[in-house]
N, C-alpha and C positions, 0 to 999 in steps of 0.2 A: 612223697608226691601224691596229690589228690586232684581229681578232675570233677569234684563234687560241688565246687562253688558255682553259683548261678541258680536258676529256678529249680528247686527240688521237686521231684515227682513222687507223690505218695501213692504207690501201687498196691495198697492193701485192700482187702475185701470189705471195705466200709469202715469209716465214712469214705465215700468215693470222691473223686475229683469234682469240685464244684465249679460250674461254668462261671466265667467272669460276669456274664449277664445276670446270673442269679444273684451273685454277691452284690453287684451294682444296684439291683432292684431292692435289695434289703438295706442299702446304705441311704437312709432317708430319715426324716423326722417322724416321730410317733404320730399316727393318724387318730382321728375320732373313732372310737370303737362302737358307737351307738347308732350312727346314721351316716349316710353318704357313701363315699368312695369305697371304703373297706367292706361294709356289708354287701354292697352291690357286687364287688369283685368276688367275694366268697361264693355267692350264688352261681358264678360261672365256673368255679373250681370243682364243684360236686359232679356235674356231668362229665368233665374230663377225667376225674378220678375213676368214674364208672367205666369210661371208654377204655382206659388202660387195663382194667380187670375184665373187660368183656362181659359186663353185667348190666341188667336193667333194674337191679334190686337196690338195696340200701347201703350207704356208707356213713359211718360215724367217725368223726375226727377227734383225736385226743392230743393233749399236750403231754407226751411221754416218749419213752423209747420202745423198742420191740417187746421187752419184758412186760411193759405196762399193758400192751394189747394182748399178750398171752393171758394176762389176768382178766382183762375186760371180756375177752371172748368166753372164757370159762365161766365167769360170774353171771353172764347173761343167759347161759345155756343149761347150767346144771345146778343141782342141789347137793348138799352134803350127803354122802353115802351113795350117790349115783355112781355107776360103773362106767369107766371109759377105757378104751384100748389105745395104747400109745405105741407108735411104730418108730423105734429108735434107730437112726443111722448116723449117729454122731452126737456131739455135745448138745446141739440145739433141740433135736427131737427128744432126747432124754431129759433135757432141762425143762421143756414144756411139761413133760410128765411129772417131774419133781415138783413143779409149782402146783399142778393139779392136786397132787398128794397132800401138799402143805395146806391146801384149801379145804381138805376134808373129803375130797372126791376119791372113790375107790378105784385106784389106778392100777392097771395091768399092762406091763411093759413086754412087748416083743422086741428084743434087741437084736439087730442084724449086724452089729459090729461097726467098725470104722472104715471099712473098705468095700462095702456092698450096699446095694439098694434094697428096698423092701421086697421080700419074697412074697408075692401075692398068693401063691398056693398055700403058704402057711397061714396067711391072714384068712383065706377062704375057709380053711379047716376050723379056725377059731369061731368064725361067724356062723358056720353051719352047726357047730356044736352048741351054740347059744340058742337052744330051742325056746327058751323062755324069753328071749330077746331082752336080757338084762342090760346089755351094753347100750348105753345111751349116746355115746359118741366115739368116733375114731379120729385120732390126731395124727397127722402126717406133716412132715416138712418137705415141700417140693424140692428145695435145694438146701442141704445142710452146709452152712458156710465152713464148718470145721473140717469136713471131709471132702467137699466139693461134689458129692453125689447128687444126682437128680433122680427123684422118685417119680413113679408113674401114677399121677393123681387120677387120670381118667381110668386107668386099669383098676384102681381101688374102687372107684364108683361102680365099675362093672362087677366087681366082686360082691359089693354090697347088694346090688340089684339081683345078681344071680342067686344069692342066699335069701332074697326077699327080706332083707334086714332093714329096719327103719332107723337105725342109728344115724345121727348127724355126722356129716363128713366135714371136718375142720382142717384147713390147710394153712400152714405157715409159709408165706411167700416173702418174708422180709428180705432175703438175700437176692431174690430173682425177679420180682415184679418189674416189668419194663426191660428185662434182659432175656429171660427164657419165656418161650411161648406159654400162654396160660389163657384159658377160656372158662371163667367161673360158671356161667350158666350152662353152656354146652357140656361141660364136664361134670355137672351135677354137684358142685361144691356148695355146701350150705353156709359155711363161714370161712372167710379168708382174712388173714391179717398181714399187714406190711408196715414198713417205716419209711421215713422221708429221705434217709441218708445213703441209700445205695442206688438202685436204678432210677429213683425219682430225683436224684441230683441236687438235693436240698440239704442243708445242714441238719444234724441230728436234733430231735426235739419234738417232732410230730410223728404220730403213728395212726393207723387206720384199721377199723374193723368193718369188713363188708359182710352182709348177712342177707339171707332171703327170708321169705315169709314163713317157711317151715322152722327156721331157727328162731324167728321172732315169736312164733307160737310157743316154743320151749321157754321163752322168757316169761310167759304167764305164770309158770310154777317154779321158776328158779329161785331158790331161797338164799343164794349166795350174793345176789346183786345188791349193790349199795348205790346211794344217790350219785356219786361221782362217776362210777363206771357204767351206769345205766345208759344203754345206747339209744333208748327211745327218745329222750329229750333232745338228743343231738341230731336227730333226723327230722328235717323239715320243721324246725322250731318256729314258734309264733313270735319269737323275739331273738334278735341276733345274739345277744349275750348268752343264750342257752346252747348255742352250737358247742361251746367249750366249757359250759358250767362255770362261767366266770370270764375273766379277761382273756381275750383272744391272743394267740401267738402272732401278733401283728406282723412282725418283720419276716417270720417264716412264711406267712401267707403270701407276701409279695414275692418272695423268692420262689415259692411253689408255683404261683401263677405263671411266672416266667419259664420255669422248668417244664410245666405242662404245655405251654405254647410251643416250646422247642420239640417236645416229644410227639404231641398229638397233632398240632396244626402245621408244623413246619416239616420235620423229617418224616413223620407218619409212623405209626406203631409197627407196621409190617417191616418197614425199612430199618427201624431200630432193632427189631428182633434179628433181622438178617445181618446187620452190622456186627452184632454181638456173636452170631454164629460164625461168621468168617474169621473174626479176630480170635475167637476161641480155637478154631481149627488151625489157625496159623501157629498158635502156641503148641498145640498137640503135635503138629508136624515137626516142629523143632525138637520136642522132647523125644519123639520116636527116633530121630536121627542121632541125637546125642546119646541115647541109650544103646545104640548099636555097638559102641566102643567104650561104654562106661556104665556106672551103676545107676543111671538116671531113669526114673519111671514115674508116670502119673499114678496117683493113689488109686484112682478108679480105672480099671483095665479097659472096659468096653466104652467106646466113644459115645454111644447113644445114651449111656447112663451118667455122662459128665455134664456139669453145668456150663452154660455159656457165660457165667458171671465170675467164676472163681475156679482156680485149679490148684489143688494140693499136690506137691511134687516131692518125691524122695530122691535126693541127690547122692545118697550113699553115706557111710558112717561119718558123722560130724560135719559133712559138707554143706548141709542146709544152713547151719549157723555161720560157718565161714563165709559162704556166699552172701548171706544177708548182711553181714558186717562189711564185706568188701563193697557190695552194691551201695550201701548207705554212705560209707566214708570215702570211697575212692571214685564213685561213679555218680552219686547224686540221686539215687532211687531207693526208697524204703519199701521193702517187701513185707508181706504178712508173716507173722510167727505162727507156728502150729499151736493148736489149742490142746488142753489136757485131754487125755484119753488116747492120744496117738503114741504108739511105742517109739522109743528113741527119738524124742522131739528134735534133737540137734541135727538129725538127718534131713529134716523137712523144711520147706518154706511154702508160703501160699502166694500166688500171683492173683491180684484182683484185676479183673478186666470188665468192670461194670460201669454203666452210666456214661459219663462224658469222656469216652476214650475213642481214639481213632487209630489208623494204621501206623502213623509215625510214633505214637506213644508206645504201642505194643511191640513193634519191631525194635524200638529203642531199648526196651526192657530186655528183649531176647538177645540183642547184640551185647548188652552189658553182661548178661549171664554167661554168654559164650566167652567174652573177654575175661570175665572173672574166673571161669573154669581154667582158662589158659594161664592166667596169672598165678592161680593157686595150684596148678598142676593136677587138676581133677580130670581123670580120663573121660573123654567124650568123643562122639563122632564129630568131625570138624565142620560139617556143612549144615548144621541145624538151622542157622539163620537163613541160608539160601532156600531151604525147604519151606520155611515160613513165608519168605518173599514170594515164592511160587504160588502159594495159596492166595495171597493178596492179589498178585498179578492176574491170576485166572479169574478171581471173583470180580475184578473191575474191568 
């Protein structure tokens, strides 16, 4: 017996659910890439991308995934042999550091494990010990999708300022831009990267590097930069073709324009942030009740250190794998797998709650998980869904 037939729900932490309006905007004939409607439309995209990041500075658009803008950000800021400090809180923080090392950057990793945020006191010690100010950049992931931890980017800026350290602050916001609150300029972030496929509700294939004038000054001496990854040509180009160093990602741009309309001009960014906050809290409420009579727990213990975009959950020995299979084949929902680095991966699953999601979608996932635990005889507190419903009811 299966109840999975019908419209399937992909509740993984990216690619996120694409709004029908976005997909419909992309379903069109190819446009002229040299003049007219498309170049005019792209000029309107840039201010809205800046609005979502809360910045007045620059944004360069690339045809690539998040790993591509990892590379682009590093190549525009550093030279071979430059020293950077990498703050690891899971696969993606560590992965950005691995890429830096492969480029010839002198990479120093502070690894905080797979269930904790960045310890800013430890970072402060390293910065204060760097009396020669050899560290040229500090890399942090605001939300690591693999662990669902949310790091304190503003606190990191405060640590840099307290130490009087001039290193660039680079933040990976691929998982969380448009989901978790972020203020690039007010938080003193020099470089921020993100992708199209999560909070921006557009299919994978575009990614973005935001940078301020301090970071652009570092570009003057960066010996890693190559023509394709150079961000300068892509910012206010004198010819549309130069925005993308070649043919534009035409249909992605139509989809992105529609997604930005929905986020910036219709719902409003503050409301988008609040929607993600309430839906995340409804998930956490269910987990807490389930865990009262079973082995269920969120990977990140403290609520304020959890992302509003993704939650990694331990359901007990082997139960993550069992529930993922049950949800997909019996219920019609695909949940995220744990990524390498997590001990006993069959115990875990990830719930994506980013982008185009609402109350009935999240509550439907939670109801499915509770039904699945009942069907699979996984011990749990029996009123988790009711706890999630109360969060939604009180918020509305």
